C-alpha positions in Angstrom: 0.0 0.0 0.0 1.1 3.6 -0.5 2.2 5.5 2.6 -0.6 7.5 4.4 -1.0 11.1 3.2 0.9 13.7 5.1 -1.1 15.6 7.8 -2.3 19.0 6.6 -2.6 21.9 9.1 -6.2 23.0 9.5 -7.1 26.5 8.6 -7.8 27.5 12.2 -4.2 27.0 13.1 -4.8 24.2 15.6 -2.5 21.1 15.8 -3.0 18.9 12.7 -4.6 15.6 13.2 -2.4 12.5 13.5 -1.9 10.5 10.4 -3.9 7.3 9.9 -2.7 4.4 12.0 0.0 2.2 10.5 -2.0 -0.9 9.7 -1.2 -2.6 6.4 -4.0 -5.1 6.4 -7.2 -5.7 8.3 -7.9 -9.4 7.9 -11.6 -10.2 7.3 -13.0 -11.8 10.5 -12.9 -15.5 10.1 -11.2 -15.5 6.8 -9.3 -18.6 5.8 -6.9 -18.6 2.8 -6.9 -21.5 0.4 -3.6 -22.1 -1.5 -2.0 -24.9 -3.5 1.6 -25.3 -2.6 4.1 -27.4 -4.5 7.3 -29.2 -3.7 9.9 -31.4 -5.6 10.9 -34.4 -3.5 11.5 -38.1 -3.5 8.4 -40.2 -4.1 9.3 -42.4 -1.2 9.0 -39.4 1.2 5.6 -38.2 0.1 3.2 -37.8 3.0 5.4 -39.9 5.3 5.8 -37.2 8.0 4.1 -33.9 8.9 5.0 -30.9 6.7 6.5 -28.6 9.4 9.6 -26.4 9.4 9.8 -26.7 5.7 9.7 -24.6 2.5 7.3 -24.9 -0.4 6.4 -22.8 -3.5 3.7 -22.0 -5.9 4.0 -23.9 -9.2 6.2 -21.3 -10.9 8.5 -21.2 -7.9 8.8 -25.0 -7.8 9.7 -25.3 -11.5 12.2 -22.4 -11.1 13.8 -24.2 -8.1 14.3 -27.4 -10.0 15.6 -25.6 -13.1 18.2 -23.5 -11.4 19.2 -25.5 -8.3 18.9 -29.2 -9.4 19.9 -29.8 -13.0 22.8 -27.8 -14.4 25.2 -30.6 -15.5 28.5 -28.7 -15.5 28.0 -28.0 -11.8 27.1 -31.5 -10.8 28.8 -34.7 -9.9 29.1 -36.9 -13.0 28.9 -40.1 -10.9 25.6 -39.3 -9.2 22.8 -41.8 -9.5 19.8 -39.6 -8.8 18.9 -35.9 -9.2 20.0 -33.7 -6.4 18.3 -34.8 -3.1 16.8 -37.8 -5.0 13.8 -35.9 -6.3 11.7 -37.7 -8.8 8.2 -36.3 -8.3 6.4 -32.9 -7.9 3.7 -32.7 -5.3 0.7 -30.4 -5.0 -1.1 -29.9 -1.7 -4.1 -27.8 -0.8 -3.5 -25.7 2.3 -5.9 -23.7 4.5 -4.1 -20.8 6.2 -5.1 -18.3 8.9 -2.3 -16.5 10.5 -2.7 -15.0 13.9 -4.2 -11.5 14.3 -1.1 -10.4 16.3 1.1 -11.2 13.4 -1.1 -9.6 10.8 -1.2 -6.3 12.8 2.6 -6.3 13.2 5.5 -5.0 11.2 6.4 -8.7 10.4 3.4 -9.3 8.2 4.1 -9.8 4.5 1.7 -9.3 1.6 -1.1 -8.7 4.0 -2.0 -12.3 5.0 1.5 -13.8 5.7 4.5 -13.6 7.9 8.1 -13.3 6.8 9.6 -16.2 4.8 11.8 -18.5 6.8 14.5 -20.6 5.1 14.7 -24.0 6.6 17.5 -26.6 6.2 16.7 -30.0 7.7 14.0 -28.4 9.9 16.2 -25.6 11.2 15.8 -21.9 10.5 19.0 -20.8 8.9 18.8 -17.1 9.8 19.3 -16.6 13.6 18.3 -13.0 13.1 14.7 -14.2 12.8 14.7 -16.0 16.2 13.4 -12.9 18.0 10.4 -12.9 15.5 9.6 -16.5 16.5 9.7 -15.5 20.2 7.3 -12.6 19.5 4.9 -14.2 17.1 5.4 -17.9 17.3 3.4 -19.8 14.6 2.9 -18.4 11.1 3.0 -19.2 7.5 5.6 -17.1 5.7 5.8 -15.8 2.1 8.6 -14.5 -0.1 8.1 -13.2 -3.7 10.5 -14.4 -6.3 10.3 -11.2 -8.3 10.2 -7.5 -7.3 7.4 -5.2 -8.1 9.1 -4.3 -11.4 9.4 -8.1 -12.3 13.1 -8.2 -11.6 13.6 -11.9 -10.9 16.5 -14.3 -10.4 19.0 -13.4 -13.1 19.2 -17.1 -14.1 15.4 -17.5 -14.6 13.6 -14.4 -16.0 9.9 -14.6 -15.7 6.8 -12.7 -17.1 4.7 -14.2 -14.3 5.3 -13.7 -10.5 6.2 -16.7 -8.4 6.6 -17.1 -4.7 7.9 -19.4 -1.9 6.2 -20.3 1.4 7.4 -21.5 4.7 5.4 -23.4 7.3 5.9 -24.7 10.8 8.1 -22.9 13.4 8.1 -26.0 15.7 11.3 -25.6 17.6 12.7 -23.7 14.6 16.2 -23.2 16.1 17.1 -26.9 16.0 17.2 -29.5 13.2 14.8 -32.3 13.1 17.1 -34.8 14.8 17.7 -32.5 17.7 14.2 -31.2 18.4 13.0 -34.1 20.5 9.3 -34.7 20.3 6.4 -32.4 21.0 5.6 -34.4 24.1 9.2 -34.3 25.2 10.9 -31.4 23.4 14.6 -30.5 23.7 15.0 -28.0 26.5 17.0 -25.8 24.1 14.0 -25.2 21.8 12.9 -21.6 21.4 9.9 -20.5 23.4 7.0 -18.6 21.9 5.2 -15.4 23.0 3.5 -17.3 25.8 6.8 -18.5 27.3 6.2 -22.1 26.3 8.2 -24.1 23.7 6.5 -23.4 20.3 4.9 -26.5 18.8 4.5 -25.0 15.4 1.4 -23.8 13.4 0.1 -27.2 12.1 -3.3 -27.7 13.7 -4.1 -30.8 15.6 -5.3 -33.3 13.0 -4.2 -30.7 10.5 -2.9 -33.2 7.9 -5.8 -34.9 6.2 -4.4 -38.2 4.8 -7.5 -39.1 2.9 -8.7 -35.9 1.2 -6.9 -33.4 -1.1 -8.9 -30.6 0.5 -8.3 -30.8 4.2 -11.5 -31.0 6.4 -10.0 -29.3 9.4 -10.2 -25.5 9.5 -7.3 -23.4 11.0 -8.4 -21.2 13.9 -5.8 -18.5 13.6 -4.6 -19.1 17.2 -1.2 -20.3 18.4 -0.8 -23.9 17.4 -3.4 -23.8 14.6 -2.6 -21.6 11.7 -2.6 -24.1 8.8 -3.9 -27.4 7.6 -3.3 -29.4 4.4 -4.6 -32.4 2.5 -3.3 -35.5 0.8 -0.6 -34.8 -1.8 -1.4 -35.0 -5.5 1.7 -36.4 -7.2 3.2 -36.0 -10.7 6.1 -38.1 -12.0 8.9 -35.7 -12.9 10.6 -38.1 -15.3 7.4 -38.4 -17.3 6.5 -34.7 -17.1 9.8 -33.6 -18.7 9.7 -36.2 -21.4 12.4 -38.5 -20.1 10.3 -41.7 -20.2 9.5 -40.9 -23.8 13.2 -41.2 -24.8 14.6 -44.4 -26.3 16.9 -46.5 -24.1 19.1 -49.4 -25.0 17.5 -52.7 -25.9 14.6 -51.2 -27.7 13.0 -49.9 -24.5 11.7 -46.6 -23.4 13.6 -45.1 -20.5 12.0 -46.1 -17.2 13.4 -43.4 -14.9 16.3 -40.9 -14.3 19.0 -43.5 -13.7 17.9 -45.7 -16.6 18.0 -42.6 -18.9 21.3 -41.5 -17.5 23.0 -44.8 -18.3 21.1 -46.0 -21.4 19.6 -43.3 -23.5 20.4 -43.8 -27.2 20.2 -40.3 -28.6 23.8 -39.0 -29.1 22.6 -35.4 -28.8 21.7 -36.1 -25.2 25.3 -37.3 -24.4 26.8 -33.9 -24.4 27.6 -31.2 -21.8 29.3 -27.8 -21.5 32.8 -27.4 -20.2 33.5 -24.4 -18.0 35.0 -22.8 -21.1 31.7 -23.0 -22.9 32.9 -25.8 -25.3 30.6 -28.7 -25.8 32.1 -32.1 -25.0 30.8 -35.6 -25.6 30.3 -37.8 -22.4 29.4 -41.4 -21.8 26.2 -40.7 -19.9 23.0 -38.9 -20.8 22.3 -35.3 -19.6 18.9 -34.0 -18.5 19.9 -30.3 -18.8 22.9 -28.0 -19.2 23.3 -24.4 -20.0 26.2 -22.4 -21.5 28.3 -20.9 -18.6 27.9 -17.5 -20.2 24.2 -17.7 -19.4 24.5 -18.1 -15.7 23.1 -14.6 -15.7 20.7 -14.2 -18.6 21.0 -10.4 -19.1 24.8 -10.4 -19.4 26.0 -9.0 -22.7 27.9 -12.1 -23.6 24.9 -14.3 -22.9 22.6 -12.2 -25.0 25.1 -12.2 -27.8 25.3 -16.0 -27.6 21.6 -16.3 -27.7 21.3 -14.0 -30.7 24.1 -15.8 -32.6 22.1 -19.0 -32.9 24.8 -21.1 -31.2 23.7 -23.8 -28.8 23.0 -22.4 -25.4 21.1 -25.4 -24.0 21.7 -29.1 -24.0 19.6 -32.0 -22.8 15.9 -32.6 -22.9 13.9 -30.1 -24.9 11.5 -29.5 -22.0 14.3 -27.6 -20.1 15.6 -25.5 -23.1 15.1 -21.8 -23.1 15.9 -21.0 -19.4 16.7 -17.4 -20.3 13.4 -16.9 -22.1 10.6 -15.7 -19.8 7.9 -17.0 -22.1 9.5 -20.4 -22.3 9.6 -20.5 -18.5 5.9 -19.5 -18.3 5.1 -22.3 -20.8 7.0 -24.8 -18.8 4.9 -23.9 -15.7 1.8 -24.2 -17.8 2.9 -27.7 -18.9 3.4 -28.6 -15.3 -0.1 -27.3 -14.5 -1.5 -29.5 -17.2 0.2 -32.5 -15.8 -1.7 -31.8 -12.5 -5.0 -31.7 -14.5 -5.6 -27.9 -14.1 -8.1 -27.0 -16.8 -7.1 -24.4 -19.3 -3.4 -24.7 -18.5 -2.3 -25.2 -22.1 -4.9 -23.2 -23.9 -5.7 -20.3 -21.6 -2.4 -20.0 -19.6 -4.2 -20.9 -16.3 -1.8 -22.3 -13.7 -4.1 -22.0 -10.6 -7.1 -24.3 -10.2 -10.2 -22.2 -11.1 -12.0 -23.7 -8.1 -9.3 -22.3 -5.9 -9.5 -18.9 -7.4 -13.3 -18.9 -6.8 -12.8 -19.2 -3.0 -11.2 -15.8 -2.8 -12.9 -12.4 -2.8 -12.0 -9.8 -5.5 -9.6 -7.1 -4.3 -8.0 -4.1 -6.0 -4.5 -4.3 -7.4 -1.6 -2.3 -6.0 -0.6 0.8 -7.8 2.6 0.2 -9.8 2.0 -3.5 -10.3 -0.6 -5.6 -12.1 -0.7 -8.5 -9.7 -0.1 -7.5 -6.1 -3.4 -7.3 -4.1 -4.0 -4.1 -2.1 -7.0 -4.5 0.2 -8.7 -1.2 0.8 -8.7 0.1 4.4 -11.0 2.9 5.7 -8.9 6.0 6.3 -5.9 4.8 4.3 
């Protein structure tokens, strides 16, 4: 929202009135937000433990994360037998969110309905500077935009569509999973929340619905119950990117990442970039590689390379065009289609229309076309 207008001295010379109160968002009483969140992970780990002290993304953010952090061949171990972290699926979960009123009325709120994004690594918040925030506000779902208001995004992945990351949990956020203890017997070193007790995180009791995609439990917006989520919808990543459509040795289609890695028959897929930018043949198959000059897409030497018509991308066609914002948008639409979202390929729809229908209309922020700016009386 824009800053409040400056106070104007009244004509009678009395003290001007104070400016409007600094409230950025008045949450509608009883409002519960409905969001789909996505995560790349190993199939074997899907729905095996509660989603707490973890980071997710919207669909664009999830595709961007895979593309920039998981795949670039000339940065990876050539002897690996899986993708990074063993990911082989993309999951979609329906979340219901209601952050606490104390958070939403505080300077720590983000985008109106959320708290600050928290980066978790093995269940531990990696920024100790946020620990005071946990002590003051305890449980919340956080959000971070991937692009600025002027659509300046990660230099490796330009986008014409905004994307975001989410964080959930805050159960003993200062310690990793193997040091937290249990909620019944937590480690004495766990951070305490605003009530002086060890924070048990924002996942509501019975907040994970293992049967239904849409969770049946509603969050209350009180400490210990700010989000719920349902059973994961799963898409096979190897199939989505076209890997299982490739020919492998013996007249077979490639079964999975490792089978493709060791046995694909297309010689064009057995190439990678050297740090010098030269292309070299290798004895294994490559999912994706990008010319080192294009580690930052807007660099002059990358733009010159792209305009020259020389090869800037190697590997499966699905991943080509990482420096093209329209190609990145199309990739996200293809992922949405894999999840069965109607209109993904024809109408550029990447959010379930039923999900959009649960939210009320709101005006857009000045200066952007997509950020919501709820109207507040007196602001």
